[in-house]
PyMOL CGO cylinders between C-alpha atoms (Angstrom):
from pymol import cmd
from pymol.cgo import CYLINDER

trace = [
    CYLINDER, 3.99, -19.09, -37.99, 2.89, -18.52, -41.59, 0.3, 1, 1, 1, 1, 1, 1,
    CYLINDER, 2.89, -18.52, -41.59, 2.63, -14.79, -40.90, 0.3, 1, 1, 1, 1, 1, 1,
    CYLINDER, 2.63, -14.79, -40.90, 6.32, -14.71, -39.97, 0.3, 1, 1, 1, 1, 1, 1,
    CYLINDER, 6.32, -14.71, -39.97, 7.31, -16.63, -43.08, 0.3, 1, 1, 1, 1, 1, 1,
    CYLINDER, 7.31, -16.63, -43.08, 5.45, -14.22, -45.34, 0.3, 1, 1, 1, 1, 1, 1,
    CYLINDER, 5.45, -14.22, -45.34, 6.87, -11.17, -43.59, 0.3, 1, 1, 1, 1, 1, 1,
    CYLINDER, 6.87, -11.17, -43.59, 10.44, -11.95, -44.62, 0.3, 1, 1, 1, 1, 1, 1,
    CYLINDER, 10.44, -11.95, -44.62, 9.73, -10.78, -48.17, 0.3, 1, 1, 1, 1, 1, 1,
    CYLINDER, 9.73, -10.78, -48.17, 8.56, -7.41, -46.84, 0.3, 1, 1, 1, 1, 1, 1,
    CYLINDER, 8.56, -7.41, -46.84, 11.68, -6.69, -44.79, 0.3, 1, 1, 1, 1, 1, 1,
    CYLINDER, 11.68, -6.69, -44.79, 14.02, -5.52, -47.58, 0.3, 1, 1, 1, 1, 1, 1,
    CYLINDER, 14.02, -5.52, -47.58, 12.99, -1.85, -47.71, 0.3, 1, 1, 1, 1, 1, 1,
    CYLINDER, 12.99, -1.85, -47.71, 12.91, -1.61, -43.92, 0.3, 1, 1, 1, 1, 1, 1,
    CYLINDER, 12.91, -1.61, -43.92, 16.32, -3.15, -43.52, 0.3, 1, 1, 1, 1, 1, 1,
    CYLINDER, 16.32, -3.15, -43.52, 17.86, -0.89, -46.15, 0.3, 1, 1, 1, 1, 1, 1,
    CYLINDER, 17.86, -0.89, -46.15, 16.70, 2.19, -44.23, 0.3, 1, 1, 1, 1, 1, 1,
    CYLINDER, 16.70, 2.19, -44.23, 18.43, 1.19, -41.02, 0.3, 1, 1, 1, 1, 1, 1,
    CYLINDER, 18.43, 1.19, -41.02, 21.73, 2.91, -40.30, 0.3, 1, 1, 1, 1, 1, 1,
    CYLINDER, 21.73, 2.91, -40.30, 23.74, 0.81, -37.87, 0.3, 1, 1, 1, 1, 1, 1,
    CYLINDER, 23.74, 0.81, -37.87, 27.17, 0.67, -39.49, 0.3, 1, 1, 1, 1, 1, 1,
    CYLINDER, 27.17, 0.67, -39.49, 29.46, 3.56, -40.44, 0.3, 1, 1, 1, 1, 1, 1,
    CYLINDER, 29.46, 3.56, -40.44, 28.57, 4.92, -43.86, 0.3, 1, 1, 1, 1, 1, 1,
    CYLINDER, 28.57, 4.92, -43.86, 31.07, 4.21, -46.63, 0.3, 1, 1, 1, 1, 1, 1,
    CYLINDER, 31.07, 4.21, -46.63, 30.04, 5.39, -50.09, 0.3, 1, 1, 1, 1, 1, 1,
    CYLINDER, 30.04, 5.39, -50.09, 30.34, 2.61, -52.66, 0.3, 1, 1, 1, 1, 1, 1,
    CYLINDER, 30.34, 2.61, -52.66, 28.70, 4.61, -55.45, 0.3, 1, 1, 1, 1, 1, 1,
    CYLINDER, 28.70, 4.61, -55.45, 26.32, 7.57, -55.42, 0.3, 1, 1, 1, 1, 1, 1,
    CYLINDER, 26.32, 7.57, -55.42, 23.16, 6.69, -53.54, 0.3, 1, 1, 1, 1, 1, 1,
    CYLINDER, 23.16, 6.69, -53.54, 24.38, 3.35, -52.19, 0.3, 1, 1, 1, 1, 1, 1,
    CYLINDER, 24.38, 3.35, -52.19, 26.49, 3.04, -49.08, 0.3, 1, 1, 1, 1, 1, 1,
    CYLINDER, 26.49, 3.04, -49.08, 28.35, -0.02, -47.85, 0.3, 1, 1, 1, 1, 1, 1,
    CYLINDER, 28.35, -0.02, -47.85, 26.29, -0.25, -44.65, 0.3, 1, 1, 1, 1, 1, 1,
    CYLINDER, 26.29, -0.25, -44.65, 23.10, -0.53, -46.72, 0.3, 1, 1, 1, 1, 1, 1,
    CYLINDER, 23.10, -0.53, -46.72, 24.57, -3.38, -48.77, 0.3, 1, 1, 1, 1, 1, 1,
    CYLINDER, 24.57, -3.38, -48.77, 26.02, -5.30, -45.85, 0.3, 1, 1, 1, 1, 1, 1,
    CYLINDER, 26.02, -5.30, -45.85, 23.13, -4.86, -43.46, 0.3, 1, 1, 1, 1, 1, 1,
    CYLINDER, 23.13, -4.86, -43.46, 20.10, -5.22, -45.72, 0.3, 1, 1, 1, 1, 1, 1,
    CYLINDER, 20.10, -5.22, -45.72, 21.42, -8.04, -47.91, 0.3, 1, 1, 1, 1, 1, 1,
    CYLINDER, 21.42, -8.04, -47.91, 23.05, -9.78, -44.96, 0.3, 1, 1, 1, 1, 1, 1,
    CYLINDER, 23.05, -9.78, -44.96, 19.82, -9.83, -43.00, 0.3, 1, 1, 1, 1, 1, 1,
    CYLINDER, 19.82, -9.83, -43.00, 17.77, -10.77, -46.06, 0.3, 1, 1, 1, 1, 1, 1,
    CYLINDER, 17.77, -10.77, -46.06, 19.94, -13.90, -46.18, 0.3, 1, 1, 1, 1, 1, 1,
    CYLINDER, 19.94, -13.90, -46.18, 19.98, -14.42, -42.40, 0.3, 1, 1, 1, 1, 1, 1,
    CYLINDER, 19.98, -14.42, -42.40, 16.20, -14.34, -41.94, 0.3, 1, 1, 1, 1, 1, 1,
    CYLINDER, 16.20, -14.34, -41.94, 15.47, -17.36, -44.20, 0.3, 1, 1, 1, 1, 1, 1,
    CYLINDER, 15.47, -17.36, -44.20, 18.43, -19.15, -42.62, 0.3, 1, 1, 1, 1, 1, 1,
    CYLINDER, 18.43, -19.15, -42.62, 16.94, -18.52, -39.17, 0.3, 1, 1, 1, 1, 1, 1,
    CYLINDER, 16.94, -18.52, -39.17, 13.65, -19.94, -40.43, 0.3, 1, 1, 1, 1, 1, 1,
    CYLINDER, 13.65, -19.94, -40.43, 15.38, -23.10, -41.66, 0.3, 1, 1, 1, 1, 1, 1,
    CYLINDER, 15.38, -23.10, -41.66, 17.15, -23.49, -38.31, 0.3, 1, 1, 1, 1, 1, 1,
    CYLINDER, 17.15, -23.49, -38.31, 13.87, -22.99, -36.46, 0.3, 1, 1, 1, 1, 1, 1,
    CYLINDER, 13.87, -22.99, -36.46, 12.10, -25.62, -38.56, 0.3, 1, 1, 1, 1, 1, 1,
    CYLINDER, 12.10, -25.62, -38.56, 14.89, -28.16, -38.10, 0.3, 1, 1, 1, 1, 1, 1,
    CYLINDER, 14.89, -28.16, -38.10, 15.14, -27.59, -34.34, 0.3, 1, 1, 1, 1, 1, 1,
    CYLINDER, 15.14, -27.59, -34.34, 11.40, -27.58, -33.61, 0.3, 1, 1, 1, 1, 1, 1,
    CYLINDER, 11.40, -27.58, -33.61, 10.08, -30.08, -36.18, 0.3, 1, 1, 1, 1, 1, 1,
    CYLINDER, 10.08, -30.08, -36.18, 13.25, -32.03, -37.05, 0.3, 1, 1, 1, 1, 1, 1,
    CYLINDER, 13.25, -32.03, -37.05, 12.43, -31.34, -40.71, 0.3, 1, 1, 1, 1, 1, 1,
    CYLINDER, 12.43, -31.34, -40.71, 11.74, -28.40, -43.02, 0.3, 1, 1, 1, 1, 1, 1,
    CYLINDER, 11.74, -28.40, -43.02, 8.15, -27.27, -43.29, 0.3, 1, 1, 1, 1, 1, 1,
    CYLINDER, 8.15, -27.27, -43.29, 6.75, -27.50, -46.85, 0.3, 1, 1, 1, 1, 1, 1,
    CYLINDER, 6.75, -27.50, -46.85, 6.11, -23.75, -46.84, 0.3, 1, 1, 1, 1, 1, 1,
    CYLINDER, 6.11, -23.75, -46.84, 9.78, -23.17, -46.06, 0.3, 1, 1, 1, 1, 1, 1,
    CYLINDER, 9.78, -23.17, -46.06, 10.85, -25.52, -48.84, 0.3, 1, 1, 1, 1, 1, 1,
    CYLINDER, 10.85, -25.52, -48.84, 8.76, -23.64, -51.41, 0.3, 1, 1, 1, 1, 1, 1,
    CYLINDER, 8.76, -23.64, -51.41, 8.86, -20.16, -49.92, 0.3, 1, 1, 1, 1, 1, 1,
    CYLINDER, 8.86, -20.16, -49.92, 12.58, -19.50, -49.62, 0.3, 1, 1, 1, 1, 1, 1,
    CYLINDER, 12.58, -19.50, -49.62, 13.42, -20.33, -53.25, 0.3, 1, 1, 1, 1, 1, 1,
    CYLINDER, 13.42, -20.33, -53.25, 10.28, -18.43, -54.30, 0.3, 1, 1, 1, 1, 1, 1,
    CYLINDER, 10.28, -18.43, -54.30, 11.46, -15.41, -52.30, 0.3, 1, 1, 1, 1, 1, 1,
    CYLINDER, 11.46, -15.41, -52.30, 14.85, -15.30, -54.01, 0.3, 1, 1, 1, 1, 1, 1,
    CYLINDER, 14.85, -15.30, -54.01, 13.44, -16.00, -57.48, 0.3, 1, 1, 1, 1, 1, 1,
    CYLINDER, 13.44, -16.00, -57.48, 10.87, -13.23, -56.97, 0.3, 1, 1, 1, 1, 1, 1,
    CYLINDER, 10.87, -13.23, -56.97, 13.52, -10.78, -55.78, 0.3, 1, 1, 1, 1, 1, 1,
    CYLINDER, 13.52, -10.78, -55.78, 15.69, -11.60, -58.80, 0.3, 1, 1, 1, 1, 1, 1,
    CYLINDER, 15.69, -11.60, -58.80, 12.80, -11.08, -61.23, 0.3, 1, 1, 1, 1, 1, 1,
    CYLINDER, 12.80, -11.08, -61.23, 11.74, -7.83, -59.61, 0.3, 1, 1, 1, 1, 1, 1,
    CYLINDER, 11.74, -7.83, -59.61, 15.27, -6.42, -59.44, 0.3, 1, 1, 1, 1, 1, 1,
    CYLINDER, 15.27, -6.42, -59.44, 16.37, -7.41, -62.95, 0.3, 1, 1, 1, 1, 1, 1,
    CYLINDER, 16.37, -7.41, -62.95, 13.29, -7.57, -65.16, 0.3, 1, 1, 1, 1, 1, 1,
    CYLINDER, 13.29, -7.57, -65.16, 10.83, -4.99, -63.85, 0.3, 1, 1, 1, 1, 1, 1,
    CYLINDER, 10.83, -4.99, -63.85, 13.10, -1.91, -64.21, 0.3, 1, 1, 1, 1, 1, 1,
    CYLINDER, 13.10, -1.91, -64.21, 13.37, -2.62, -67.94, 0.3, 1, 1, 1, 1, 1, 1,
    CYLINDER, 13.37, -2.62, -67.94, 9.61, -2.45, -68.50, 0.3, 1, 1, 1, 1, 1, 1,
    CYLINDER, 9.61, -2.45, -68.50, 7.63, 0.68, -69.23, 0.3, 1, 1, 1, 1, 1, 1,
    CYLINDER, 7.63, 0.68, -69.23, 5.71, 0.42, -65.99, 0.3, 1, 1, 1, 1, 1, 1,
    CYLINDER, 5.71, 0.42, -65.99, 8.96, -0.11, -64.06, 0.3, 1, 1, 1, 1, 1, 1,
    CYLINDER, 8.96, -0.11, -64.06, 10.46, 3.00, -65.67, 0.3, 1, 1, 1, 1, 1, 1,
    CYLINDER, 10.46, 3.00, -65.67, 7.36, 5.02, -64.79, 0.3, 1, 1, 1, 1, 1, 1,
    CYLINDER, 7.36, 5.02, -64.79, 7.58, 3.94, -61.14, 0.3, 1, 1, 1, 1, 1, 1,
    CYLINDER, 7.58, 3.94, -61.14, 11.30, 4.82, -61.05, 0.3, 1, 1, 1, 1, 1, 1,
    CYLINDER, 11.30, 4.82, -61.05, 10.57, 8.30, -62.47, 0.3, 1, 1, 1, 1, 1, 1,
    CYLINDER, 10.57, 8.30, -62.47, 7.85, 8.80, -59.86, 0.3, 1, 1, 1, 1, 1, 1,
    CYLINDER, 7.85, 8.80, -59.86, 10.27, 7.97, -57.07, 0.3, 1, 1, 1, 1, 1, 1,
]
cmd.load_cgo(trace, "trace")
């Protein structure tokens, strides 16, 4: 079960590459289907984990209690702070 919990943080890039909804350009390089699908599922996966813990164990597992907030805090730090650093800029230029 711990493998599944850790895999949620790795799903963002995969989910953003999936094309299941009609493409509507929001701004150059970002379509509406990418926003709805990838961010929607990134929120749904931890929610499914919480539901699974409550149904099977009747309580939240300690890893779930620490991992889900850690996931969102980590995503916020990576998306807002890292691009402003020199290393973040170098990675962006490489991409």
